[in-house]
MARVOKOL-887480 format. One record per atom (N, C-alpha, C, CB): y, z, x. Coordinates in steps of 0.02 Angstrom, whole numbers, plus 50000, padded with zeros to 5 digits. Atoms other than C-alpha are relative to their C-alpha. Glycine has a CB too. Example, Ala and Ser with C-alpha at 12.3 -4.5 7.8 and 13.67 -1.06 7.14 Angstrom:
<nodes>
499415000050045497755039050615500605000050045500015006249950499414999749958499475035750684500555003749961500234992950020
</nodes>
This chain:
<nodes>
499835003449930528845028748057499475002750026500705001550041500834998849958527155037448117499704995049996499445005249974500315006750004526375023648073500074994350018499944998649963499605007649955527315009948136499905000850053500794998250001500094997549941527475020248280498994998950036500315008449984500724999449987525485022248295499624991650001499665005349935500125007150019525335003448234500234995650063500424998049932499805005149961526294996748378499655003250059500814998350004500294998949947525425006948515499394998949995500115005050021500465003349995523865002248478499884993250001499765001849971500045005849995524264985048472500274997850080500364997449942499764999349938525074987448639499375000050038500455006150011500664998449954523284995648700499644993449989499495007249974500655004750009522064982848625500344993350055499814997149895500065006449976523264968548694500015000550077500564995549972499974999949906523514974948890499135000550015500535009450044500775001149975521574973748879499814994250004499515002749962500175008650013521254957348943499364998850031500594994150037500525002549966519684958149050499464999549948499825004250061500705004450023518414946048983499495004850006499794993150048500564996949990516754954548954499604994850018499785003749947500585007749986515384942749043499335004650023500304992750085500674999750013513624944848989499664999250072499804994649946500295001849933512684946649166499145001049988500375005650066500694999150017510704942049154499725008150040499554992450032500204994549962509634957749210499544996950081499475005049940500335001849927509114955449395499375004550017500595001350064500674996249989507364958749463500034996550061499294999349948500445001149920506714958949650499504994849991499535007350029500575002949998505694944049682499594997750075500144994849959500434999849954504474946749818499304994249987499835007750003500675004649992503314932049847499605000350069500204992149991500454999149930501864932349986499594994549989499535007250012500335005750006500814918650033499195001649970500034996550072500634997850039499164916249956499505000750063499724993949937500175000549947497984924650077499354997150010500075005150023500675004349974496764917150186499725004850066500254990650029500444995349954495524927950273499654997650058499505002949964500355001049936494704926450447499485004850025500484999750049500174994049961493474938750545500495001350049499344999550033499624998449945494324949650640499655001350064500375005349985500335000849959493754947350816500405005850072499944991650003499804995249944493834962050946499115004150018500765006849962500744999149977492354970951041500005009449980499844997350106500054994050032492044985850926499394999449967500555001649958500784998650053490434992150825500134997849923499755009849993499745002150067491384984950662500264994350008500475004249970499445007050016492264968750604499735000349934499924991050047499885001550074492774963950447500664995449990500085007249958499645007850013493954948850373500765004949986499604993549910499264996850013495804951250391500514994749979500295003550068499425002550031497294942050315500154995050029500525003849997499705003849927497894926850438500645002450022500144991949992499274994649983499824934850412499935006350038500345003149930500094993149960499224949850499500004999650064499405003449988500205001849934499184952650685499645007650013500714997450057500474996149990497724963950745500375003250067499264996450003499834996949928498274976950894499655006349983500895000950026500434996349981497044986050954500115005850040499654996850024499804993149967497225005751003499424999950068499875007949934500654994649958496095016451093499235001049976500265008149996500464998550045494315019551041499804996849928500145005349993500165004150054494155005850940500425000949923499265001349993499404998050065495605011550820500354994249999500595006850012499665006050008496564996450753500775001749956499464994849958499164999250044498534993250681499954992549984500905002550057499915008050015498304977650568500604998849956499344996649959499255001249993500224973850575500234993849940500174997250087499845005350065501014964550417500734998150035500055004249902499255000949988502724957350493500504999649953500104994950031499645002150061503284948950358500255005749952499564995549962499934992950046503134964850247500035007950022499425000249958499744994849948503404976750387499715007149972500915000050006500474995350025502054987150337499175001250055499844996649916500584998149957500384992950430499375002549978500195004450040500604996750020498574996750394499715003950076499434993849963500384997949950497835008950516499425002849987500305003650033500734997850004496135010450549499825004450061499514993649999500354995349969495205023450636499404998849995500115005649982500724999049982493345022850703499835006250020499804996150050500134994349959492345037450732499274998649981500385007649982500625000749980490525038650777499625004949935499915002550087500314994450050489355047350658499625004550041499514997149941500544995049967488505062550748499715005749956500325003550062500194996050037487845074050624500475002949976499635003350020499504996450054489585077250552500254994449953500695003950037499845004350057489755065550402500195004649947499424995249978499704993750050490165081150299500644999150004499865008050020499274996149972491795085650401500344993350013499955005850082499895004549990492095066850424500314997949923499464997350033499625000850086492155064450220500525003549982499575002049941499584995050039493055080450189500654999050041499705008449999499455001949973494445075250307500204993349972499945000250067499645005650034494695058550232500175002249938499624993849995499924995750060494745066550061500605004049999499445004549992499244996949985496015078350119500384996949994500195002250053499465003749982496975065950201500384996349935499744994950052499925005250068497095056950024500405006149974499174996749945499544996850048497565071349923500425005950039499565003049936499394995649970498705079950041500684996649959500074999350098499535004350049499745065549925500255002449955499754995149971499984997250071499615074449773500615002049986499565005549988499344996850014501315082049791500344994249975500375003750062499665004450025502245065949771499814994349975500344999150031500525005950042500825054349699500205000249912498985002850010499914999050073500995052649497499244997849968500684995049969500685000650014499295048049514499444996950053499994996249944500645004049965497765043549619499244997649978499855003850049500475003750032496505031349580499324998450035500304994249984500555002249957494625030749653499744994150001499545003249993500575005550015493685016049674499375000050052500354992250004500545002349953491995016149738499644994450059499755000049971500455005449985491205005949850499265002350026500354995750054500594996949982489505005549871499394991150003499795007749925500265008350004488394989049945499575004250045500484991650028500484999749948486794994649995499654995250043499605002549978500155005249961486374977950058500384998250086500164994849950499675002749958487454976550198500155009150023500624993749973499994994149993487454996450210500955004150013499435000550060499454997450003489284999450177500035005649937500474994449998499784995450063489805016250073500605001849999499675006049992499264995849979491565022050042500304999549941500544996750063499404995550033493115026649941500784994350015500065009750054499395002449973494565015449918500615004349944499984990249997499534994450041496135028249849500644994749990500235008550054499195004449994497635018949771500615006849966500004990149926499444995850000499025031549780500584997849950500245000350069499325003250044500555027349636500395005950015499944998249905499294995749988502195036149658500474998750077499765008949999499255000649949503475038649801499445004750055501045005349963500124998149946502165045249933500044996250048499565002350000499975004149945502015040850103499534993950005499915003950053500615004849979500535029250096499915000249916499245003450062500275001750078499975019549916499384998050012500384994249956500895001550002498165015749980499835001750060499684991949987500494997849945496815024250092499274998249988500035007650008500925000649994494935022550119499645000650041499714995249992500664998649910493395026750238499454995549966499515011650025500895003450020491765016450221499675002650063499864989449994500354997449968490395022050312499184997049991500175006549985500735002850012488345017250341499825005849988499564996050053500204992650023488265036550322499365002050064499624999849903500524997749940487035035650504500474999650045499294995550020499705001949945488135027850637500755001549997499864993250011499074999349986490105024050602500185000649928500504992050042499544998250066491445027850491500674998350023499985008249973499225003349989493085020050471500415002249945500044991650000499585000450053494445025050392500734996249992500075005849989499415002649975496155017950348500584999049948499844993650032499234998450040498045020050272500404994950004500445005850029499235004349997499395009050237500465003749985500134994049952499084997149989501275013150293500294994949988500335002950077499195001950008502945005450247500225002150044500425002349946499574999449942504185004350385500655003049948500124991750050499494998250031505335010650250499935006749950500204994249969500014995850039505745024850126499524999649942500555000449985500415001250061504465026950004500275000249914499495005250008499885000050059505035020449846499554995049961500654999049994500385005650019503655013749734500214995749960499515001449977500035004550048504395004349621500234993850033500385002049942499915004149971505184993549737499624997650050500415000750010500515001249974503804992049838499384996449995499925003450004500635000950028502554988249728499564993050009500125001049932500135004450004502374970649727499534998350086500624996949972500325000149935502004971949927499365004849999500535002250056500524993450013500944989249882499174992749972500475008249901500485004450021499834975749768499644995850043500254996549962500175004749949499664963349889499465004950059500804996750036500424996449944499084975350025499425002149990500255005350024500694998550014497814982449922499594994849987499935004149950500575005049990496974967649898499874997250066500104994649959500095000649940496864964550079499505007050009500724999450041500354996649988496204981650102499235001749979500325003049994500775001250033494794977549959499674995550030499954997949929500505003249946494234964050065499855000450072500094994650000500364996049955494144973450220499545002549967500335004750033500454997450015493034984250127499384997049996500165002349960500495003550021492014971050053499674996650051500184996149956500415005349922491674962350229499875004350044500524993750049500164995049936491414977050330499344998850020500055008249985500734998449983489844976650445500115001450056499464995249994500134993849941489274986550578499284995050037499705010749955500165004349938488754979250748499375005050022500714998950064500594994449999486944988250781499904998550069499264999349945
</nodes>
C-alpha cells in the first residue's frame, strides 16, 4: 500500500510539471564602434595632437582640454602645465594620481613613450579593474611642456561591462601620445 501511494504521488508530481525546458543561447553585449579616423586637434595652445573625429573638443582654461565622446559617454581630460623647474613634482603628481587607484585596480600596466626626434617622453597607464579611470598618461618634452590625461566614463566603473569602450579609448590615447607635438 505504501508503495502504491508513493508511486501515485510521484506520478502526479511528475505529471504536474509541464513547464517545457527551453535552452537559451548565451547572451553577450555587443558594442561596436566606428573605425577611428584622426585629424589634428586645432586650438591655440603650446601643444597639439591627433584626435578621433567622433570626439568633441571642449577647451577649458589654461589650455586644458576635454575630449568628449558622446556615443560612448566618456571623456579624456587633458591638463597642460608649463615646466618651470618643477618637472620632478609634475611627474610625482602624475604617478601618484595613477597609483591612487590601486585600491580598486586589479593591475596597472605601464607603457613608456620615448620619442627623442619629436621630444615627447611619457608613460601610458592601463588600469584594469573597477577603478574610477581605466587609462591615464602623461607626456612631456622635459623642458617646457607637461600634459596629463585621464579617461573617465559617465557610468559606475564595471570593468567587464565597459571593456570594449576601454579598449577603443586606449587606442585613441595611444594615438594622442604618438602624435603629440610642441609649439615652440
